[in-house]
DOLUMSE-449228 format. One record per residue (C-alpha): x, y, z; residue in one letter. Coordinates in steps of 0.001 Angstrom, whole numbers, padded with zeros to 6 digits, always signed. Each point is the difference from the previous one (the first is absolute). Example, Ala and Ser with C-alpha at 12.3 -4.5 7.8 and 13.67 -1.06 7.14 Angstrom:
BEGIN
+012300-004500+007800a/+001370+003440-000660s/
This chain:
BEGIN
-019267-063442+003026m/+002617-001771-001507k/+001480-003564+002086i/+002962-001673-000944v/-000021-003850+001585i/+003110-002075-000003v/-000507-003718-000041g/-003139-001933-001012a/+000359-002641+002788g/-003062-000548+002252e/-000270+003515+001703v/+001009+002012-003114g/-002462-001999-002387s/-002693+000640+002592h/+000676+003343+000624l/+000341+000755-003988a/-003626-001428-000427k/-001326+001802+002769l/+001145+003359-001017l/-001021-000556-003782s/-003239-000117+001302r/+000470+003277+001324e/+000512+002177-003063e/+003780+000316+001121q/+002530+000248-002644d/+001832-003305+000700i/+003227-001464-001124i/+001390-003778+000878l/+003707-000698-000072v/+001149-003495+000275d/+002825-002377-001902k/-002427-002757+000012d/-002073+000515-003555a/-002239-003281+000514d/-001280+001983+003632k/-000476+003303-001835l/-002139-001580-003148a/-002305-001363+002419a/-000743+003649+001299i/+000378+001724-002970d/-002992-001726-001535a/-002526+000373+002551n/+000331+003386+002000y/+000008+003493-001187n/+004118+000917+000304l/+003311-000446-001684m/+002844-002438+000384t/+003730+000041-000802l/+002414-002153+000586r/+003326+000403+001778g/+001862+000222+003136s/-000943+002270+002765p/+003251+000917+000453t/+000811+001140-003748s/-000078+003319-000907f/-000927-000788-003562t/-003039-001542+001727a/-000726+002820+002027l/+000578+003300-002580r/-002468-002634-002672d/-002507-000153+003476a/+000175+003644+000352g/+000597+000085+003401v/+000987+004005-000477e/-003574+000496-000209n/-001626-002252+001950c/-001749+000902+003773d/+000456-003073+001355l/+002799-002669+000239f/-000837-003672+000998i/+002730-002768+000480a/-001565-002738+001044v/+002373-002830-001469t/+000568-002557+002617p/+003623+000941+000174y/+000442+002876+002616e/+003533+001187-001107t/-001205+000200-003986s/-003343+002324+001942n/+002125+002248+001744v/+002433+000374-002929t/-002708+000373-002630a/-002070+002611+002278c/+003768+001694+000310a/+000423+000280-003483m/-003831+001016-000843a/+000276+002686+002570k/+003269+001704-001782k/-001944-000061-003120f/-002469+002161+001194g/-002990-002506+001883a/-002036+001559+002241k/-000573-001989+002562k/+001734-003722+000236t/-001127-003586+001809v/+002134-002606+000570a/-001131-003429+001098r/+002265-001670+002648i/+000285-002820+002177d/+002309+001011+002567n/-001380+001238+003350y/+003192+001913+000909e/-001074+002292-002843f/-003221+001424+001261m/+001720+000844+003853v/-000640+003738-000046e/+003326+001128+000612q/+001762-001386-003274n/-003181+001574-002284r/+002259+003302-000690d/+002679-002472-001428f/-002868-001340-002453f/-001454+003839-000588t/+003492+000904-000930s/+000185-002921-002888l/-003181+001192-001247g/-002264-002720+001549v/-002892+002253+001269d/-002573-003347+001089y/+000974-003064+001094l/-002691-003068-000157i/+001119-003543+001912y/-003285-002339-000797p/+001056-002326+002223e/+000040+002874+002961y/-003231+001293-001039l/-001674-003736-000079a/+001399-000207+004126a/-001416+002990+000838q/-003473-000986-001706e/+000221-003819+002118i/+000875+002306+003254m/-003410+001978-000571t/-001848-003497-000785a/+001352-001715+003048l/-000955+003227+001952e/-003783+000074-000685r/-000613-003459-000660t/-003815+000998-001300w/+000815+001887-003293v/+001219-001165-003455r/+000861+003843-000450h/+001133+003329+002080w/+001252+002843-001677f/+000500+003053+002449e/+000177+003771-001111l/+001300+002752+002452h/+001218-002188+002812n/-003517-001850-000001g/-002616+003063-000665e/-001235-001681-002537i/+000150-004196-000924i/-001107-001987-002634l/-000523-003682+001554v/-000677-002884-002321g/-002571-002407+001554v/-001250-003611-001184k/-003536-000397+001221l/-000962-003340+000895r/-003743-001490+000407d/+000215+001760+004203n/+000005+003408-001712a/-002569+002333+001360r/+000596+001966-003387l/-001219-003363-002437i/-002790+000970-002001g/-000006+003833+000893m/-000215+002300-002595q/+002387+003281-000056l/-002478+002304+000108k/-001433-001653+002987d/+003058+000090+001526l/+000423+003707-000485s/-002801+000651+001915y/+001212-002105+003168t/+003587+000411-000275q/+001682+003169-000403q/+003208-001055+001538t/+001568-001959-002559f/-000106+000205-003887h/+000086-002985-002621v/+002463+000948-002760s/-000015-003394-002270a/-000842-003162+000046i/+001932-003260-001227k/-002357-002702-001351r/+000712-003065-002107n/+002978+001130-001249h/-000795+003624-000440e/+000222+003289+001771t/-002969+002611-000314i/-000654+003247+001313i/-003631-000440+001300p/-003042+002079-000379r/-002865+000141+002568g/-001996-003180-001836d/+002899-002046+001080d/-000657-003073+002244r/+002877-001385+002021i/+000291-003380-000112r/+001633-003382+001773v/+003996+000201-000915n/+000066+003209-001590d/+003115+001795+000770i/-001372+003939+001255l/+002892+002805-000332y/-000936+002430+003365f/+001094+003693+000084t/-000445+000776+004024v/+001659+002623+002250t/+002095-001583+002485k/-002668+000508+003103d/-002262-002305-001634h/+002131-002692-001014v/-001608-002534+002949d/-003295+000794-001835d/+000939-002466-002832l/+000994-002897+002392l/-003611-000422+000703e/-001619+000752-002913i/+002343-002171-001945c/-000599-003019+002533g/+003823+000422+000622k/+002409-000623+003041t/+003498+001501+000562q/+002222-002940+001879y/+003554+000137+001029e/+002684-001854-001918i/+002956-001415+001958k/+001269-002603-001857k/+001018-000061-004023v/+001293-002449-002227l/+001465+000839-003371i/-000166-001872-002733m/+003320+000980-002449g/+003583+001329+001321g/-000525+002860-002817s/+001113+003871-000127r/-003343+000835+001513i/-000054-002647+002516a/+003417+001571+001322e/-001331+003683+000055r/-002999-001546+001516l/+001867-001561+002746a/+002048+003236+000618a/-003072+002050+000043l/-002027-002395+002805a/+002303-002105+002046e/-000304+002267+002835d/-003977-000534-000051k/-000294-003164-001006y/+001435-003515+000466k/+000985-000944-004381i/+000950-003555-000692k/+001130-000376-004034i/-000543-003118-001719i/+002251-000400-003327d/+000495-003368-001919n/+003372+001643-001524n/+002920-001185+002270l/+002445+002932-000962e/-002664+002380+000826v/-000743-001777+003457c/+003841+000709+000578k/+000202+003795-000543s/-003527+000994+001252l/+001886-000105+003947p/+002149+003178-000345e/-002680+001291-001999r/-002811-000161+002179c/+001625-000749+003233p/-003140+000109+002264d/-001713-002722-002460s/-000279-003515+000389e/+001181-001525-003100i/-001132-003637-001596v/+000678-001489-002957y/-002851-001939-001230g/-002941+000364-002358d/-002709+001726+001518a/-002556-001096-002999r/+000374-003623+001775d/-002615-000271+002366i/+001781-001954+002655d/+002819+002633+000048v/-002331+002307+000950l/-001371-002427+003018r/+003174-000276+001013e/+001067+003567-000051e/-003649+000725+002485g/-002125+001606-003172i/-003170-000656+002380e/+001712+002314+002476d/+001048+003181-002401i/-001891+003296-000256d/+001020+001055-003717a/+001099-002249-002788f/+002132+002093-002448v/+000761-001551-003428a/+002886+001531-001985l/+001238-002477-002273s/+000726+000408-003863e/-003261-001881-000705s/-002870+002146-000104s/-002300-003127-000660e/+002408-001899+003641a/-000656+003021+001743n/-003937+000168-000563i/-000403-004114+000501l/+002695+000374+003446a/-002493+002719+001307c/-003475-002253-000759l/+001828-002547+001969t/+000791+002131+002747a/-003885+001210+000343k/-000788-003463+000300e/+002251-000644+003033f/-001748+002915+001586g/+002708+002653-000792v/-001912+003253+000558n/+001951+002161-002272k/+001777-000607-003059t/+001814+002123-003077i/+001011-001274-003351a/+002541+001481-002246e/-001564+000255-003086v/+002312+000991-003068e/-002158-000933-002658n/-002775+002916-000856i/-002464-002421-001717q/+000346-001939+003723f/-001358+002866+001832i/-003824-000134-000757s/-000275-003714+000525e/+002226-000162+003343a/-002009+002950+001684e/-003296-002525-000884g/+001367-002342+002220l/+000744-000055+004032n/+003283+000809-000148i/-000022+003574+001630g/+002631+002605-001148t/+001432+000157-003795i/+003791+001340+000146i/+000984+001042-003847n/+003540+001587-000104k/-000982+001661-004042k/-002870+001431+001732l/+001441+001574+002921l/+002932+001425-002457a/-002415+001479-002578s/-001601+001680+003657s/+003157+001823+000311k/+000918+000843-003277i/-003825+001450-000567f/+000431+002169+003211q/+003155+001275-001865i/-001992+001075-002748l/-002806+001570+001459l/+002046+002497+001984d/+003388+001094+000012a/+000008+000178+003786d/-000129-003758+000751i/-000974+000920+003466n/-003304+001564-001038s/-001174-002323-002084s/-000721-003909+000190k/-001493-002568-002173c/-000853-003608+000376l/-000182-002216-003216a/-002459-003282+000249l/-000617-002475-002848a/-002325+002196-001745d/-000485+002970+001850a/+001910+003234+001627e/-000351+001942+003054v/+001610+003386+000097a/+000333+003029+001925e/+000217+003041-001493m/+000861+003570+001294v/-002851+002251-001343v/+001853+003086-002120k/-001512+003521+000119p/-002644+000441-002637h/-000662-003153-001220s/-002491-002320-001460k/-001386-001603+003113i/-000129+002928+002283t/-002539+001191-002471k/-003445-000804+001942g/-001393-002760+002165a/+001114-003760-000517v/-003184-000787-001479k/-000323+002903-002395d/+003591-000927-001577l/-000899-002883-002509n/+002391-002012+001129l/+000823-003497-002504s/-001655-003268+001384r/+003487-001289+000597d/+001140+002372+002579m/-001334+000716+003403t/+001133+002715+002489i/+000116-001438+003176a/+001870+001507+003107g/+002181+003359+000428l/+001916+001863+002497v/-000730+003262+000538r/+002475+002133+002429d/+001511-003288+001089g/-003334-001458+000951k/-001741-002992-002037g/-003388+000185-000594m/-002293-002165-003197l/-001086+001659-002827v/-003751+000066-000632r/-002089+001331-003108g/-000154+003494+001647n/+003514+000056+000508t/+001763+003108-001231v/+003574-000982-000572i/+002714+003345+000565q/+003593+000418-001037a/+002505-001782+002020g/-002435-002458+000789d/+001343-003641+000015h/-002432-001946-001835v/+000107-004003+000046v/-001610-001561-003366v/-000542-002872-001104f/+000375-001077-003541c/-000458-003249-002649l/+003431-000794-001692a/+000478+002385-002890g/-002049+003132+001733a/+002659+001872+001847i/+000858+002521-002789h/-003586+001230+000385k/+000253+000214+003365v/+003595+001992-000194e/-002041+002532-002636k/-002631+000894+002897l/+002797+000809+002757f/+002380+002368-002483n/
């Protein structure tokens, strides 16, 4: 598949790196030669210096023959314009990054389609939705639903009170038939486990489970669900604004920011939230704002380091649920090893949406979750595909993937060794980074 990406900023560069591992034909376009040089030297892709709205640059990039055109510069106007131009040139699908929620409203969707923009990606809104999920399910690190929750992927960090500690997976399969351990995150590495792998303290386990048995995980993982009422947000960012819009009718929200101009503008955009001018990294400020009575602390400043440290401080004050925006990919593994709860990363969320577009032309029948070093995909099984040729245990699947569950005729079920996958099934696959192209070959 030929993919043209314009914009070598954080999102564009991360996407280019991810997709280059998937054996895709990638061309990355940007005006900044230094950004392109840093990527060109280390990844399997082509780079082109030029403006995203230059006719010459788009022609040189070959957009007339591209399967997917992705515009992710920091400027939404340029992104929409570039997509419109690429579509006119002949690009099959176009994706534009935006930062205006009004563009996402369904009644405005036809306008962008008429311009030639097939999909809109708003990373800050995706982040706000992810935070809402974390606030609603306080005991999990990741929560990924398929088919209205018929199959759910749950990421849970295990402490020493979990009944699973010390057990081998092969022993677990004899006693528990209501979930499947799809992957384990351990010491900065994600592994696809085998029967002789033993579960350890501080492992993050990724369970695949049907909706009727989610509560089973609470007990065996030593977790409890608690209600969130009061939320304190550090940083009046666009994510904070979108979160306030989503959550103000559910929670009592207070936003603290150390920029006076931001604090003056927030009341208009977040009318039901309390706005405080101050530095949430200051312990005295946190005490004054009642940190001891807060149920959830969300750190959304521009600094990943500050967000991590602020969450650690909130934990010391006894806050049950903390959520940190960590935009430095290299910090994510370190942050997951600390006691700070849920990690939010806009680049990974945007990548998930774009992987979803890659996997299937119908965005409603395919989903993908991009983690720091792995992907979870829902694949629709095509007739006569390789995955249907026998029982799962006889398919000789690569060790960097596992088939965890499926939805058949609207009903979710786990996948065992004797399961025979059928055409039309919606199958959940967990694979390590770079293996998604192997998965696609099995299903097509």
